[in-house]
N, CA and C of each residue as an Amber inpcrd file, in Angstrom:
protein
   255
-106.5510000 -36.7400000  89.5710000-105.3080000 -36.4010000  90.2270000
-104.6650000 -37.6400000  90.8420000-105.4570000 -38.6250000  91.2090000
-104.9080000 -39.8150000  91.8470000-103.8660000 -40.4860000  90.9540000
-104.1130000 -40.5900000  89.6370000-103.1380000 -41.2360000  88.7670000
-101.8850000 -40.3870000  88.6240000-102.0380000 -39.0750000  88.6210000
-100.8690000 -38.2030000  88.5680000-100.0190000 -38.4050000  89.8010000
-100.6360000 -38.4490000  90.9600000 -99.8890000 -38.6620000  92.1900000
 -99.2020000 -40.0160000  92.1740000 -99.8440000 -41.0120000  91.5900000
 -99.2270000 -42.3360000  91.4930000 -97.9480000 -42.2670000  90.6850000
 -97.9660000 -41.5070000  89.5940000 -96.7710000 -41.3730000  88.7650000
 -95.6460000 -40.7090000  89.5380000 -95.9770000 -39.7100000  90.3210000
 -94.9630000 -39.0180000  91.1130000 -94.4240000 -39.9370000  92.1920000
 -95.2930000 -40.7210000  92.8070000 -94.8560000 -41.6500000  93.8440000
 -93.8670000 -42.6480000  93.2550000 -94.1580000 -43.1600000  92.0730000
 -93.2420000 -44.0930000  91.4250000 -91.9120000 -43.4160000  91.1540000
 -91.9470000 -42.1900000  90.6330000 -90.7210000 -41.4350000  90.3610000
 -89.9090000 -41.2600000  91.6370000 -90.5470000 -40.8370000  92.6970000
 -89.8410000 -40.6030000  93.9540000 -89.2940000 -41.8960000  94.5250000
 -90.0280000 -42.9910000  94.3800000 -89.5550000 -44.2710000  94.8770000
 -88.2940000 -44.6950000  94.1410000 -88.3010000 -44.5370000  92.8160000
 -87.1160000 -44.8720000  92.0250000 -85.9510000 -43.9940000  92.4500000
 -86.1910000 -42.7070000  92.6370000 -85.1340000 -41.7930000  93.0620000
 -84.5860000 -42.1860000  94.4240000 -85.4580000 -42.5980000  95.3230000
 -85.0110000 -43.0090000  96.6550000 -84.1170000 -44.2310000  96.5740000
 -84.4790000 -45.1610000  95.7220000 -83.6590000 -46.3560000  95.5560000
 -82.2880000 -45.9680000  95.0190000 -82.2650000 -45.1120000  94.0050000
 -80.9950000 -44.6710000  93.4390000 -80.1820000 -43.8910000  94.4580000
 -80.8230000 -43.0330000  95.2180000 -80.1100000 -42.2540000  96.2300000
 -79.5270000 -43.1670000  97.2950000 -80.2490000 -44.2030000  97.6430000
 -79.7660000 -45.1340000  98.6510000 -78.6070000 -45.9860000  98.1660000
 -78.4240000 -46.0640000  96.8460000 -77.3400000 -46.8630000  96.2710000
 -76.1010000 -46.0330000  95.9850000 -76.0250000 -44.8350000  96.5040000
 -74.9210000 -43.9490000  96.1480000 -73.6730000 -44.1720000  96.9970000
 -73.5850000 -45.2800000  97.6790000 -72.3650000 -45.5900000  98.3970000
 -72.5070000 -45.5510000  99.9020000 -73.6010000 -45.0180000 100.4140000
 -73.8430000 -45.0370000 101.8450000 -72.9240000 -44.1270000 102.6440000
 -72.3850000 -43.0970000 102.0440000 -71.5310000 -42.1610000 102.7690000
 -72.3780000 -41.3600000 103.7500000 -72.0140000 -41.4280000 105.0120000
 -72.7430000 -40.6720000 106.0350000 -72.6450000 -39.1890000 105.7360000
 -73.7750000 -38.5110000 105.7580000 -73.8000000 -37.0740000 105.5170000
 -73.8430000 -36.6930000 104.0510000 -73.7690000 -37.6730000 103.1560000
 -73.8150000 -37.3680000 101.7240000 -75.2130000 -36.9390000 101.3130000
 -75.2880000 -36.0390000 100.3510000 -76.5790000 -35.6040000  99.8230000
 -76.5710000 -35.7330000  98.3080000 -77.7650000 -35.7640000  97.7440000
 -77.9230000 -35.8720000  96.2910000 -78.9190000 -34.8230000  95.8100000
 -78.9080000 -34.5960000  94.5090000 -79.8880000 -33.7280000  93.8540000
 -80.7900000 -34.6260000  93.0250000 -82.0870000 -34.4160000  93.1510000
 -83.0620000 -35.2220000  92.4200000 -83.9220000 -34.2960000  91.5810000
 -84.0340000 -34.6130000  90.3010000 -84.8940000 -33.8380000  89.4120000
 -86.0130000 -34.7380000  88.9070000 -87.1140000 -34.1260000  88.5530000
 -88.2430000 -34.8850000  88.0290000 -89.2450000 -33.9700000  87.3690000
 -90.3000000 -34.5530000  86.8800000 -91.3630000 -33.8000000  86.2180000
 -92.6980000 -34.3680000  86.6570000 -93.6320000 -33.4850000  86.9660000
 -94.9900000 -33.8960000  87.3380000 -95.8640000 -33.7350000  86.1040000
 -96.4680000 -34.8350000  85.6890000 -97.3290000 -34.8420000  84.5030000
 -98.7130000 -35.3500000  84.8900000 -99.7250000 -34.8130000  84.2450000
-101.0900000 -35.3050000  84.4090000-101.2160000 -36.5500000  83.5450000
-101.4810000 -37.6810000  84.1650000-101.5110000 -38.9340000  83.4050000
-102.6880000 -39.0010000  82.4290000-103.7380000 -38.2450000  82.6710000
-104.8910000 -38.2630000  81.7630000-104.6320000 -37.4610000  80.5000000
-103.9130000 -36.3380000  80.6390000-103.7000000 -35.4550000  79.4890000
-102.2730000 -35.4690000  78.9660000-101.3360000 -35.9160000  79.7960000
 -99.9320000 -35.8990000  79.4060000 -99.2970000 -34.5300000  79.5300000
-100.0330000 -33.5730000  80.0630000 -99.5210000 -32.2090000  80.1940000
 -98.8230000 -32.0370000  81.5460000 -97.8200000 -31.1370000  81.5950000
 -97.1440000 -30.8740000  82.8660000 -98.0820000 -30.1970000  83.8550000
 -97.8420000 -30.4320000  85.1420000 -98.6450000 -29.8260000  86.2000000
 -97.7530000 -28.8760000  86.9890000 -98.1100000 -27.6010000  86.9810000
 -97.3540000 -26.5770000  87.7150000 -97.8950000 -26.4370000  89.1280000
 -97.0320000 -25.9970000  90.0260000 -97.4670000 -25.6790000  91.3790000
 -97.6310000 -26.8560000  92.3070000 -97.0540000 -28.0090000  91.9620000
 -97.1050000 -29.1730000  92.8370000 -95.9190000 -29.0930000  93.7930000
 -96.1940000 -29.1950000  95.0900000 -95.1370000 -29.1920000  96.0880000
 -94.6530000 -30.6240000  96.2830000 -93.3590000 -30.8410000  96.0820000
 -92.7510000 -32.1580000  96.2660000 -91.7960000 -32.0500000  97.4480000
 -92.0020000 -32.8870000  98.4390000 -91.1490000 -32.8950000  99.6290000
 -90.5180000 -34.2650000  99.7790000 -89.2270000 -34.2690000 100.0040000
 -88.4970000 -35.5180000 100.1950000 -87.5260000 -35.3010000 101.3430000
 -87.8080000 -35.9270000 102.4780000 -87.0280000 -35.6350000 103.6710000
 -87.2310000 -34.1730000 104.0440000 -86.1510000 -33.4350000 104.1690000
 -86.2420000 -32.0120000 104.4930000 -86.1740000 -31.1340000 103.2530000
 -85.9920000 -31.7290000 102.0790000 -85.9120000 -30.9680000 100.8230000
 -87.3190000 -30.7170000 100.2830000 -87.5260000 -29.5000000  99.7580000
 -88.8250000 -29.1360000  99.2000000 -88.6060000 -28.4350000  97.8710000
 -89.5090000 -28.6830000  96.9310000 -89.4530000 -28.0030000  95.6400000
 -90.8650000 -27.8880000  95.0860000 -91.0820000 -26.8490000  94.2870000
 -92.3580000 -26.6200000  93.6250000 -92.1540000 -26.8380000  92.1260000
 -93.0640000 -27.5810000  91.5070000 -92.9460000 -27.7900000  90.0650000
 -93.2500000 -26.4920000  89.3300000 -92.4750000 -26.2380000  88.2790000
 -92.6420000 -25.0320000  87.4830000 -93.7120000 -25.2060000  86.4160000
 -93.8430000 -24.2230000  85.5620000 -94.8690000 -24.2670000  84.5120000
 -94.6530000 -25.4310000  83.5540000 -93.4180000 -25.9300000  83.4790000
 -93.1090000 -27.0870000  82.6460000 -93.2280000 -28.4060000  83.4040000
 -93.6630000 -28.3270000  84.6730000 -93.8190000 -29.5200000  85.5060000
 -92.5350000 -29.9900000  86.1550000 -91.4000000 -29.3790000  85.8290000
 -90.1110000 -29.8150000  86.3680000 -89.8860000 -29.3230000  87.7880000
 -89.1690000 -30.1390000  88.5640000 -88.7640000 -29.7390000  89.9090000
 -87.3690000 -30.2840000  90.1750000 -86.6580000 -29.6390000  91.1020000
 -85.3400000 -30.0950000  91.5250000 -85.2740000 -30.0410000  93.0450000
 -84.9600000 -31.1640000  93.6400000 -84.7570000 -31.2570000  95.0810000
 -83.2510000 -31.3050000  95.3160000 -82.7240000 -30.3760000  96.1040000
 -81.2940000 -30.3570000  96.3830000 -81.0440000 -30.6650000  97.8590000
 -79.8840000 -31.1930000  98.1320000 -79.5060000 -31.4760000  99.5150000
 -80.2770000 -32.6200000 100.1320000 -80.7120000 -33.5750000  99.3360000
 -81.4680000 -34.7180000  99.8600000 -80.4760000 -35.7290000 100.4370000
 -80.5870000 -36.0470000 101.7170000 -79.6780000 -37.0350000 102.3050000
 -79.8720000 -38.3970000 101.6370000 -78.7750000 -39.1190000 101.4480000
 -78.8920000 -40.4550000 100.8700000 -79.5680000 -41.3760000 101.8750000
 -80.1480000 -42.4400000 101.3580000 -80.8300000 -43.3960000 102.2240000
 -82.3320000 -43.2040000 102.1790000 -83.0040000 -43.8960000 103.0420000
 -84.4640000 -43.8880000 103.0670000 -84.9850000 -42.5500000 103.5640000
 -85.9520000 -41.9930000 102.8280000 -86.5610000 -40.7080000 103.1740000
 -88.0750000 -40.8170000 103.0190000 -88.7920000 -40.0140000 103.7570000
 -90.2460000 -39.8950000 103.5780000 -90.5030000 -38.8020000 102.5620000
 -91.5520000 -38.9650000 101.7760000 -91.8670000 -37.9350000 100.7970000
 -93.3610000 -37.6430000 100.7830000 -93.6630000 -36.4600000 100.2550000
 -95.0600000 -36.0280000 100.1200000 -95.1940000 -35.2850000  98.7950000
 -96.3540000 -35.4050000  98.2150000 -96.6880000 -34.6920000  96.9740000
 -97.9970000 -33.9650000  97.2330000 -97.9730000 -32.6480000  97.1290000
 -99.1550000 -31.8410000  97.4340000 -99.5640000 -31.0820000  96.1840000
-100.7360000 -31.4010000  95.6290000-101.1660000 -30.7360000  94.4010000
-101.5490000 -29.2810000  94.6460000-101.5680000 -28.4830000  93.5810000
-101.9960000 -27.0970000  93.7360000-103.4790000 -27.0250000  94.0940000
-103.8550000 -25.9630000  94.7410000-105.2590000 -25.7770000  95.1400000
-106.1650000 -25.8450000  93.9120000-107.2320000 -26.5970000  94.0150000
-108.2070000 -26.7070000  92.9420000-107.8580000 -27.7320000  91.8730000
-106.7770000 -28.4390000  92.0270000-106.4220000 -29.4480000  91.0120000
-107.0640000 -30.7600000  91.3330000
């Protein structure tokens, strides 16, 4: 799971950089989409909770997630795997 989390961290970091480059409008928000994949198998991982700032999303059976209303700029994020993964 550690390598999977690393992939998600990289994805979120890239998204944060892009969100921070959106013009710096105070109060502006963005939508961020991504996919959680198991780096060992290449298969999508369902049930992963992705949190970015105050936005939260759960990855679906296809591993996809969408975070809406994410404020632009620097945000803290967390990735929480499903129980037993």
